[in-house]
N, C-alpha and C positions, 0 to 999 in steps of 0.2 A: 075140726081136725082133721089133720094131713096127714097119710101115710108116705113113709118114704122107704123104698128097698133097693138097695145097691146091687150089682152085679158085674162081673168083669173077671178076667184071667187072672190068676192068683201069682204063678212064679213065671218069670220070664227073664231073657238074659240081657244083658248090658248091651245096649246098642238097638234093641227090637223098640216097637212100639205097643200100645195098647188103649183099647177103650173101655171105661167104665161107664156104665150105664146106672141110672136112678130113676125107677117108676115109681111117679106119685099119684096119688088116688084121695080121695075125700072132697074135703073142700077146698078145692084146688084155685078157684075163682079168687080167693082172699088173698093169694100168694101174690107178691111183687117179685121179690128177688128168691134167686137159686144159687146155690154155692156148693165146691168143693173143699172142704178142708181136709188136710193130713196129721197125722201124728206120728212121729218116729220115735223108737223107744228111746226112754230118758228125755226126749224133746217136749216143748209145749206143743199144742194144736196150733195149727197155721192154716189161714185161708190163703188157698194157691189160685183160685179162680171163681168167679161169681158172675152173674148176669140178670139182669133185672128185664120186667115186664116191656120196658123200653128199649129192648135190646142192647143196652149199653154193658160193656164187658169191662170186667176188671180181673187184670192177671198181678200176681206176686211178683214183684220186680224181677225177683232170681229165676222167676220160670219163663218169663217173655220170650216168645219163639220157640218152646219145646211143648207149652202144653196149650189145647184147643178147646175150647168150651163152647157146647150149643146146645140148644133146647129145642126139643119138636114140640110144639103145643099140641099139636093133633094127636099126638100118643101120648101126652103128659110125661114125657120123659126128657131127663137132663143127660147129657154125657159129657165125659171129659177124655179127650186123646191126648196121651203123653208119647213124644218122640224122642228118639235118642236117648232111653233110658240108660239110668246111672244107679249103681249100687246105692246112692245117697236118695234115692227115689224110695226105697223101701221103707214102708208106712202102713198104717190104717187109714184107709181113705174113706172119709165121710161126706155124703150128702145131706146139704142141710136146706131149709125153706124159711124165708122171713117175711112177714105181711108188710114191712118196711123196706128199705131199699140196703142195696148189699153190704153197705158196710156199719149197718146197725146190728144188734143183736138176733140171732137167728132164732127160730120160735119151734121148730122142728128139725128132727135129727134121723138120719137113717142108722140102721145098726154098724155099718161099717162094713167096708172090705178089704181083706188084707193084700197088699201088694209087695211080692219079694222080686228083687232083681239081683240076679247072682251074675259075678264078674267073670 
């Protein structure tokens, strides 16, 4: 089993930036890819960024340039930096981990952290 715990600033102003963190514990050696999903009210959950053990990175086309995903293997922590925040970024953000690659189904999920962007 793998446990994921997200943290990060919840309420931010448009135009600002924030960094979300995801601390992983448990059988981390079995994990290949980790990613960040978000779900806005009334919308489906979407993958916004992911990284695999080889360092390959995926970003949703709509967020390229504003999102930066990174992984600190020594700290077992995944990060997501979001720049030039928009009210449309308001959503619940989830950290996820997969035994497979980032485009496969994810096996473990964090509880989520709410991000609210005020205009």
